[in-house]
GUPAZA-120065 format. One line per 4 residues: for each residue z, x, y of N, C-alpha, C. Coordinates in Angstrom, 2 decimals. Atoms other than C-alpha are relative to their C-alpha. Example, Ala and Ser with C-alpha at 12.3 -4.5 7.8 and 13.67 -1.06 7.14 Angstrom:
0.00 0.89 -1.19 7.80 12.30 -4.50 0.00 0.90 1.20; -0.06 -0.82 -1.19 7.14 13.67 -1.06 0.73 -0.77 1.09
***
This chain:
-1.23 0.74 -0.30 -89.91 122.93 176.79 1.20 0.95 -0.08; -1.14 -0.91 -0.05 -86.76 124.81 177.81 1.14 -0.60 -0.81; -1.13 0.53 0.78 -83.90 124.43 175.32 1.16 -0.36 0.91; -1.14 0.47 -0.80 -80.83 122.61 176.57 1.04 1.09 0.15
-1.02 -1.05 -0.05 -78.63 125.61 175.77 -0.25 0.98 1.13; 0.29 -0.91 -1.10 -80.46 127.68 178.41 0.14 -0.66 1.35; -0.13 0.69 -1.27 -80.10 124.99 181.09 1.44 -0.01 0.49; -1.41 0.11 -0.39 -76.27 124.80 181.05 0.46 1.21 0.79
-0.45 -1.14 -0.80 -75.64 128.40 182.21 -0.63 0.05 1.38; 0.63 -0.01 -1.31 -78.11 127.90 185.08 0.59 -1.05 0.92; -0.55 1.05 -0.84 -76.55 124.65 186.30 1.43 0.30 0.43; -1.39 -0.25 -0.32 -72.93 125.81 186.17 0.16 0.94 1.20
-0.13 -0.83 -1.20 -73.33 128.73 188.60 -0.47 -0.70 1.26; 0.48 0.71 -1.18 -75.26 126.45 190.95 1.08 -0.90 0.56; -1.09 0.86 -0.46 -72.38 123.98 191.12 1.12 0.82 0.63; -1.04 -0.85 -0.55 -69.90 126.79 191.67 -0.42 0.57 1.35
0.49 -0.55 -1.26 -72.07 128.33 194.36 -0.01 -1.06 1.10; -0.03 1.07 -1.00 -72.41 124.97 196.10 1.42 -0.27 0.48; -1.40 0.22 -0.37 -68.66 124.48 196.01 0.50 1.12 0.92; -0.46 -1.12 -0.82 -67.97 127.97 197.37 -0.67 0.00 1.37
0.69 0.07 -1.29 -70.60 127.51 200.07 0.62 -1.06 0.89; -0.66 1.05 -0.78 -68.97 124.25 201.16 1.36 0.46 0.51; -1.31 -0.51 -0.43 -65.55 125.89 201.25 -0.15 1.02 1.11; 0.21 -1.01 -1.04 -66.96 128.75 203.32 -0.42 -0.65 1.32
0.46 0.65 -1.24 -68.70 126.44 205.80 1.11 -0.78 0.68; -1.08 0.78 -0.60 -65.56 124.37 206.30 1.10 0.82 0.62; -1.02 -0.83 -0.61 -63.41 127.31 207.26 1.26 0.11 -0.85; -1.23 -0.26 0.78 -59.91 128.35 206.15 0.74 -1.26 -0.43
-0.78 1.21 0.33 -58.49 124.80 206.15 -0.54 -0.69 -1.25; 0.56 0.65 1.18 -60.74 123.87 203.23 0.84 0.28 -1.25; -0.80 -0.30 1.19 -58.49 125.61 200.72 1.27 -0.82 -0.07; -1.11 0.95 0.07 -55.35 123.68 201.67 -0.45 -1.42 -0.33
0.51 1.33 0.31 -57.45 120.51 201.56 -0.37 -0.11 -1.48; 0.32 0.02 1.42 -58.67 121.45 198.09 1.26 -0.14 -0.85; -1.27 0.11 0.73 -55.08 121.92 196.89 0.54 -1.42 0.10; -0.48 1.37 -0.17 -54.12 118.53 198.35 -0.81 -0.98 -0.84
0.83 0.91 0.80 -57.06 116.87 196.60 0.36 0.10 -1.48; -0.39 -0.16 1.41 -56.04 118.34 193.22 1.33 -0.70 -0.26; -1.31 0.65 0.15 -52.43 117.19 193.71 -0.16 -1.52 0.04; 0.21 1.44 -0.13 -53.64 113.75 194.79 -0.56 -0.61 -1.28
0.61 0.52 1.23 -55.81 113.26 191.71 1.00 0.03 -1.15; -0.97 -0.10 1.09 -53.08 114.48 189.35 1.11 -1.04 0.12; -1.08 0.97 -0.20 -50.36 112.30 190.88 -0.52 -1.42 -0.18; 0.57 1.34 0.16 -52.64 109.26 191.05 -0.21 -0.34 -1.46
0.19 0.23 1.44 -53.48 109.65 187.37 1.34 -0.28 -0.68; -1.31 0.20 0.62 -49.81 109.97 186.39 0.58 -1.36 0.36; -0.51 1.30 -0.43 -48.84 106.92 188.43 -0.80 -1.14 -0.63; 0.81 1.02 0.63 -51.75 104.97 187.00 0.42 -0.25 -1.44
-0.48 0.15 1.38 -50.59 105.65 183.44 1.34 -0.73 -0.03; -1.31 0.65 -0.04 -47.05 104.62 184.38 -0.13 -1.50 0.24; 0.09 1.42 -0.32 -48.08 101.30 185.90 -0.78 -0.78 -1.05; 0.66 0.68 1.12 -50.42 100.48 183.02 1.02 -0.32 -1.09
-1.03 0.25 1.01 -47.45 100.84 180.68 0.98 -1.09 0.45; -1.00 0.95 -0.48 -45.19 98.74 182.90 -0.59 -1.39 0.24; 0.59 1.28 -0.36 -47.61 95.99 183.96 -1.33 -0.26 -0.69; 1.20 0.29 0.77 -50.35 96.07 181.37 0.08 -1.37 -0.66
0.00 1.33 0.64 -51.32 92.95 179.39 1.16 -0.20 -0.96; -1.10 0.17 0.96 -48.76 93.58 176.63 1.34 -0.07 0.71; -1.26 0.05 -0.75 -45.99 94.24 179.17 0.19 -1.35 0.68; -0.11 1.31 -0.64 -46.76 91.01 181.00 0.31 -1.09 -1.02
-0.34 0.98 1.05 -46.70 89.04 177.74 1.47 0.13 -0.39; -1.42 -0.19 0.30 -43.33 90.59 176.97 0.90 -0.57 1.08; -0.80 0.57 -1.09 -42.04 89.56 180.39 0.05 -1.52 -0.10; 0.02 1.46 0.16 -43.13 85.96 179.80 0.93 -0.44 -1.12
-0.88 0.34 1.11 -41.33 85.91 176.45 1.47 0.21 0.36; -1.37 -0.22 -0.44 -38.20 87.39 178.01 0.48 -1.12 0.91; -0.38 1.09 -0.90 -38.20 84.75 180.73 0.26 -1.28 -0.78; -0.21 1.21 0.81 -38.56 81.98 178.14 1.32 0.08 -0.76
-1.26 -0.15 0.74 -35.66 83.40 176.13 1.20 -0.11 0.93; -1.10 0.12 -0.96 -33.47 83.72 179.23 0.23 -1.46 0.39; -0.15 1.42 -0.38 -34.18 80.10 180.19 0.70 -0.79 -1.10; -0.66 0.69 1.11 -33.05 78.99 176.74 1.41 0.53 -0.26
-1.31 -0.59 0.24 -29.99 81.21 176.87 0.13 0.64 -1.37; 0.02 -0.57 1.34 -30.99 82.84 173.59 0.22 1.51 0.09; -0.32 -1.41 -0.11 -29.20 86.18 173.67 -0.64 0.83 -1.13; 0.53 -0.74 1.14 -30.37 87.22 170.20 -1.49 0.28 0.17
1.44 -0.19 -0.17 -34.03 86.69 171.01 -0.29 0.97 1.15; 0.18 -0.95 -1.10 -33.73 88.51 174.34 0.24 1.42 -0.47; -0.31 -1.34 0.52 -32.12 91.46 172.56 -1.11 0.51 -0.91; 1.07 -0.41 0.91 -34.83 91.50 169.90 -1.27 0.37 0.77
1.19 -0.30 -0.80 -37.62 91.38 172.48 0.16 1.29 0.78; -0.23 -1.21 -0.79 -36.04 94.11 174.59 -0.08 1.26 -0.85; 0.04 -1.16 0.88 -35.80 96.42 171.58 -1.40 0.36 -0.44; 1.36 -0.25 0.47 -39.49 96.09 170.75 -0.90 0.62 1.06
0.83 -0.57 -1.06 -40.76 97.42 174.10 0.84 0.90 0.89; -0.67 -0.92 -0.91 -39.93 100.11 176.63 -0.62 -0.16 1.39; 0.49 0.28 -1.34 -40.75 98.55 179.99 1.18 -0.20 0.93; -1.06 0.23 -0.99 -38.83 98.03 183.19 0.69 -1.32 -0.25
-0.58 1.32 0.24 -38.30 94.40 182.22 0.96 0.04 -1.19; -0.88 -0.06 1.18 -36.84 95.18 178.79 1.26 0.80 0.30; -1.19 -0.80 -0.31 -34.51 97.84 180.19 0.98 -0.77 0.87; -0.89 0.81 -0.83 -33.15 95.54 182.89 0.60 -1.14 -0.82
-0.52 1.07 0.85 -32.81 92.71 180.34 1.12 0.51 -0.90; -1.06 -0.58 0.84 -30.80 94.99 178.05 1.27 0.23 0.80; -1.17 -0.21 -0.85 -28.51 95.90 180.93 0.71 -1.31 0.31; -0.61 1.31 -0.28 -27.95 92.23 181.78 0.72 -0.55 -1.22
-0.65 0.48 1.22 -27.12 91.43 178.16 1.29 0.75 -0.30; -1.15 -0.81 0.40 -24.73 94.30 177.59 1.13 -0.01 1.02; -1.01 -0.15 -1.05 -22.95 94.45 180.95 0.24 -1.27 0.80; -0.14 1.22 -0.77 -23.29 90.89 182.22 -1.00 -0.07 1.14
1.02 0.21 -1.03 -25.61 89.40 184.82 0.62 -0.12 1.39; -0.61 0.03 -1.32 -23.34 90.01 187.80 -0.90 0.69 1.02; 0.81 -0.60 -1.05 -24.77 91.08 191.15 0.08 1.52 -0.05; -0.15 -1.46 0.05 -23.37 94.59 190.78 -0.83 0.61 -1.12
0.79 -0.51 1.12 -24.96 95.09 187.37 -1.49 -0.13 0.29; 1.42 0.22 -0.30 -28.27 93.61 188.55 -0.50 1.03 1.00; 0.42 -0.96 -1.02 -28.42 95.82 191.64 -0.06 1.41 -0.59; 0.00 -1.33 0.60 -27.50 98.92 189.65 -1.18 0.24 -0.92
1.12 -0.16 0.93 -30.13 98.34 186.97 -1.34 0.05 0.73; 1.26 -0.01 -0.75 -32.87 97.58 189.50 -0.15 1.30 0.77; 0.08 -1.26 -0.74 -32.02 100.63 191.61 -0.34 1.16 -0.93; 0.34 -1.05 0.96 -32.19 102.80 188.50 -1.49 -0.01 -0.32
1.44 0.09 0.27 -35.71 101.52 187.82 -0.82 0.29 1.25; 0.74 -0.26 -1.24 -36.72 101.79 191.48 -0.28 1.50 0.17; 0.22 -1.44 -0.08 -36.31 105.56 191.22 -1.29 0.39 -0.72; 1.23 -0.29 0.75 -39.06 105.64 188.58 -1.22 -0.61 0.69
1.13 0.63 -0.69 -41.25 103.24 190.56 -0.45 0.81 1.21; 0.31 -0.72 -1.23 -41.06 105.36 193.72 -0.34 1.47 -0.23; 0.26 -1.41 0.29 -41.72 108.64 191.95 -1.37 0.43 0.53; 1.20 -0.61 -0.57 -44.32 110.78 193.79 -0.67 -0.85 1.08
0.62 0.79 -1.06 -45.03 108.00 196.29 0.11 0.71 1.35; -0.12 -0.79 -1.23 -43.71 110.22 199.09 -1.05 1.11 0.04; 1.04 -1.03 0.05 -46.14 112.91 197.92 -1.35 -0.56 0.42; 1.27 0.62 -0.38 -49.11 110.56 198.20 -0.01 -0.35 1.48
-0.08 0.34 -1.42 -47.93 109.37 201.61 -0.18 1.23 0.87; 0.14 -1.24 -0.77 -47.67 112.96 202.83 -1.44 0.48 0.00; 1.40 -0.42 0.07 -51.19 113.76 201.63 -0.86 -0.86 0.91; 0.77 0.90 -0.87 -52.56 110.70 203.43 0.13 0.40 1.45
-0.22 -0.39 -1.39 -51.03 111.93 206.67 -0.49 1.41 0.28; 0.29 -1.41 -0.26 -51.60 115.67 206.27 -1.48 0.33 -0.09; 1.41 -0.35 0.19 -55.23 115.69 205.10 -0.84 -0.19 1.27; 0.77 0.11 -1.25 -56.77 114.25 208.31 0.45 0.99 1.06
-0.47 -0.97 -0.98 -54.54 116.52 210.38 -0.57 1.39 -0.27; 0.64 -1.27 0.34 -55.83 119.55 208.50 -1.48 -0.02 0.36; 1.40 0.11 -0.40 -59.36 118.28 209.05 -0.18 0.17 1.50; 0.07 -0.16 -1.46 -58.72 118.02 212.78 0.26 1.45 0.39
-0.25 -1.41 -0.26 -57.28 121.53 212.73 -1.25 0.83 -0.24; 1.25 -0.69 0.25 -60.50 122.75 211.15 -1.03 -0.28 1.08; 0.91 0.34 -1.09 -62.45 120.92 213.85 0.30 0.85 1.23; -0.40 -0.77 -1.18 -60.48 122.66 216.59 -0.36 1.47 -0.17
0.32 -1.41 0.20 -60.88 126.11 215.05 -1.51 0.25 0.04; 1.44 -0.16 -0.06 -64.61 125.58 214.61 -0.54 -0.07 1.41; 0.44 0.10 -1.39 -65.08 124.50 218.22 0.44 1.23 0.79; -0.47 -1.21 -0.69 -62.96 127.42 219.43 -0.93 1.17 -0.31
0.89 -1.09 0.36 -65.19 129.81 217.50 -1.35 -0.13 0.70; 1.27 0.20 -0.70 -68.30 128.26 219.04 0.12 0.38 1.47; -0.18 -0.33 -1.41 -66.92 128.58 222.57 0.21 1.50 0.20; -0.15 -1.44 -0.11 -65.92 132.19 221.93 -1.36 0.70 -0.05
1.34 -0.57 0.06 -69.51 132.95 220.98 -0.76 -0.25 1.29; 0.68 0.30 -1.26 -70.79 131.21 224.09 0.54 0.86 1.14; -0.58 -0.75 -1.10 -68.36 133.02 226.36 -0.18 1.50 -0.11; 0.09 -1.45 0.15 -68.77 136.51 224.91 -1.38 0.51 -0.29
1.34 -0.46 0.37 -72.46 136.60 224.09 -0.94 0.17 1.16; 0.88 -0.11 -1.15 -73.87 136.51 227.60 -1.18 -0.94 -0.11; 1.18 0.86 0.00 -77.39 135.19 227.94 -0.63 -0.08 -1.38; 0.61 -0.04 1.32 -78.44 136.18 224.43 1.03 -0.46 -1.05
-0.91 0.57 0.98 -76.46 133.88 222.14 -0.82 -0.58 -1.13; 0.71 0.50 1.17 -77.64 133.16 218.63 0.37 -1.47 -0.22; -0.33 1.42 0.22 -77.91 129.36 218.28 0.54 -0.27 -1.41; -0.49 0.23 1.36 -77.28 129.67 214.55 1.50 0.29 -0.10
-1.43 -0.28 0.02 -73.87 131.21 215.19 0.79 -1.15 0.60; -0.69 1.15 -0.62 -72.94 128.33 217.49 -0.02 -1.20 -0.94; 0.08 1.14 0.93 -74.18 125.76 215.00 0.92 0.21 -1.20; -0.93 -0.26 1.09 -72.07 127.49 212.35 1.40 -0.47 0.34
-1.31 0.48 -0.42 -68.92 126.76 214.35 0.07 -1.51 0.03; 0.02 1.46 -0.03 -69.95 123.16 214.90 -0.03 -0.57 -1.42; 0.02 0.45 1.39 -70.78 122.80 211.21 1.35 0.12 -0.67; -1.35 -0.15 0.53 -67.35 124.15 210.32 0.89 -1.14 0.44
-0.82 1.10 -0.52 -65.78 121.52 212.55 -0.31 -1.30 -0.73; 0.37 1.26 0.62 -67.74 118.67 210.99 0.37 -0.04 -1.48; -0.32 -0.05 1.43 -67.26 119.78 207.37 1.50 -0.16 -0.21; -1.45 0.10 0.14 -63.50 120.17 207.84 0.48 -1.41 0.27
-0.41 1.37 -0.31 -63.16 116.76 209.47 -0.37 -0.95 -1.13; 0.43 0.89 1.08 -65.19 115.02 206.77 0.83 0.23 -1.26; -0.77 -0.28 1.21 -63.28 116.76 203.98 1.41 -0.56 0.11; -1.34 0.57 -0.18 -59.91 115.77 205.45 0.01 -1.50 -0.16
0.07 1.45 0.14 -60.99 112.15 205.68 -0.24 -0.42 -1.45; 0.26 0.33 1.40 -62.31 112.15 202.11 1.27 0.12 -0.83; -1.24 -0.18 0.75 -59.04 113.53 200.73 0.99 -1.12 0.32; -0.91 1.08 -0.38 -57.06 110.95 202.71 -0.42 -1.33 -0.63
0.47 1.28 0.53 -59.24 108.08 201.49 0.20 -0.09 -1.51; -0.17 0.06 1.45 -59.13 109.01 197.80 1.48 -0.09 -0.38; -1.43 0.14 0.24 -55.34 109.07 198.13 0.52 -1.35 0.47; -0.48 1.25 -0.60 -54.95 105.92 200.24 -0.11 -1.17 -0.96
0.21 1.17 0.85 -56.41 103.45 197.76 0.98 -0.05 -1.18; -1.05 0.06 1.04 -54.18 104.44 194.80 1.38 -0.26 0.57; -1.32 0.19 -0.61 -51.17 104.58 197.12 0.25 -1.48 0.30; -0.16 1.42 -0.31 -51.73 101.01 198.30 0.07 -0.84 -1.27
-0.04 0.75 1.25 -52.42 99.77 194.78 1.33 0.14 -0.72; -1.29 -0.20 0.66 -49.26 101.31 193.37 1.13 -0.65 0.79; -1.00 0.72 -0.79 -47.25 99.92 196.28 0.00 -1.49 -0.30; 0.08 1.42 0.36 -48.52 96.44 195.43 0.60 -0.25 -1.38
-0.61 0.13 1.33 -47.56 96.96 191.77 1.52 0.04 0.09; -1.46 -0.12 -0.17 -44.08 97.98 192.87 0.59 -1.30 0.53; -0.53 1.24 -0.57 -43.58 94.86 194.99 -0.07 -1.14 -1.01; 0.12 1.05 1.01 -44.86 92.58 192.23 1.06 0.15 -1.10
-1.00 -0.24 1.05 -42.55 94.20 189.69 1.40 -0.36 0.49; -1.31 0.36 -0.55 -39.51 93.86 191.95 0.16 -1.51 0.11; -0.07 1.46 -0.05 -40.36 90.20 192.46 0.26 -0.62 -1.36; -0.25 0.51 1.35 -40.50 89.59 188.71 1.44 0.28 -0.43
-1.37 -0.33 0.38 -37.19 91.38 188.24 1.00 -0.92 0.70; -0.89 0.92 -0.71 -35.53 89.22 190.91 0.01 -1.37 -0.66; 0.07 1.29 0.68 -36.76 86.09 189.16 0.74 0.03 -1.33; -0.67 -0.12 1.29 -35.54 87.30 185.77 1.51 0.07 0.16
-1.44 -0.12 -0.23 -32.12 88.22 187.16 0.59 -1.35 0.40; -0.50 1.31 -0.42 -31.74 84.82 188.83 0.13 -0.95 -1.19; -0.06 0.86 1.18 -32.55 83.00 185.59 1.12 0.44 -0.93; -1.06 -0.49 0.87 -30.21 85.24 183.61 1.38 -0.36 0.53
-1.30 0.37 -0.57 -27.34 84.55 186.01 0.29 -1.48 -0.18; -0.22 1.43 0.19 -27.86 80.81 185.65 0.32 -0.35 -1.45; -0.14 0.38 1.41 -28.07 80.72 181.86 1.05 0.80 -0.75; -0.93 -0.85 0.74 -25.96 83.65 180.69 1.33 0.19 0.70
-1.23 -0.23 -0.74 -23.40 83.91 183.45 0.16 1.46 0.38; -0.20 -1.35 -0.50 -22.08 86.97 185.21 0.88 0.85 -0.88; -0.93 -0.75 0.84 -19.56 87.95 182.56 -0.74 0.56 -1.21; 0.61 -0.54 1.22 -20.55 90.25 179.69 0.43 -0.78 -1.22
-0.37 0.73 1.21 -20.52 88.77 176.20 1.29 0.55 -0.59; -1.24 -0.49 0.61 -17.21 88.96 174.35 -0.30 0.99 -1.11; 0.21 -1.03 1.01 -16.99 92.06 172.24 0.97 -0.20 -1.16; -0.90 0.18 1.16 -15.58 91.81 168.71 1.07 1.07 -0.02
-1.10 -0.95 0.09 -12.17 93.42 168.32 0.75 -0.26 -1.29; -0.68 0.07 1.30 -10.18 94.13 165.20 1.49 -0.22 0.22; -1.44 0.25 -0.08 -6.71 92.66 164.78 0.74 1.09 -0.76; -0.76 -1.01 0.75 -4.09 95.20 163.79 0.47 -0.55 -1.34
-0.37 0.43 1.35 -3.29 95.03 160.12 1.47 -0.40 -0.04; -1.37 0.51 0.08 -0.20 93.01 159.29 0.80 0.65 -1.11; -0.73 -0.65 1.09 0.67 95.15 156.28 1.08 0.91 0.53; -0.99 -0.91 -0.56 2.40 97.68 158.47 1.19 -0.77 0.54
-1.10 0.80 -0.54 4.40 94.92 160.17 0.93 -0.47 -1.13; -0.82 0.45 1.12 5.52 93.57 156.82 0.85 1.14 -0.55; -0.77 -1.12 0.51 6.56 97.03 155.76 1.21 0.28 0.88; -1.12 -0.25 -0.91 8.61 97.48 158.91 1.06 -1.09 -0.13
-0.97 1.08 0.12 10.17 94.07 158.39 0.83 0.13 -1.28; -0.72 -0.12 1.26 11.08 94.85 154.79 0.86 1.25 -0.06; -0.71 -1.28 0.08 12.39 98.28 155.58 1.49 -0.15 0.06; -1.46 0.11 -0.04 15.90 97.20 156.63 0.56 -0.57 -1.28
-0.53 0.62 1.22 16.28 95.09 153.50 0.00 0.96 -1.16; 0.11 -0.91 1.11 15.17 97.94 151.29 0.99 1.16 0.08; -0.95 -1.10 -0.15 17.70 100.36 152.71 1.27 -0.36 -0.76; -1.19 0.29 0.79 20.63 100.61 150.39 1.23 -0.16 0.88
-1.22 0.26 -0.76 23.76 99.04 151.91 1.16 0.02 -0.98; -1.13 -0.04 0.95 27.08 99.84 150.28 0.59 -1.36 -0.21; -0.53 1.32 0.34 28.30 96.78 148.52 1.53 0.07 -0.02; -1.46 0.09 -0.03 31.85 95.73 149.06 0.50 -0.48 -1.36
-0.57 0.37 1.30 33.92 95.52 145.95 1.16 -0.94 0.22
***
């Protein structure tokens, strides 16, 4: 029986060799496709973590509690709930409490959160479009190489050389489609999360405007001390006036 420790070094080079062989058969466009696939996986993971934090089970429970507090007009409870979590809903709720639920404040707070929601979405969209195009480019270069062999080899043309060009075309096309597909599904899922979140924010803002009003809460202000006024009032009396004899 071969020990497990001796099997790992044999399997690792085989996987690397298979990968390098695939990259070689696909032609030069395989390396840009590989870079796009790495970027796609990294961005999809980052966006997945973000949306789990914003719309996970605990975040949704917090949103329900915020909505209930807004319907009751309970500013203290809304403030307490917003301080216990760091989600898009709590941040917008804090803005509505501190600055008022006017349309300008609502639009500003939502737009500030939209920047975080749309982060890297343009990158995923670009990969979805660029990956198949790179695959088609690899197809064209592979077919061109095959036709060059046919045109310059005369009657004695090696069929394996021609099949190599055709194989390059097929591998590049398939790789481009795979990269586009593994990017498309996260992109569509995150887009749906974005739309659902914006819908919840619109509902929360509408309820806040009905119950809290558009004006910010009155801020406590300190009355100027009256001691100084009394001193100024007493000052003329305390000034010595020459008494008439």
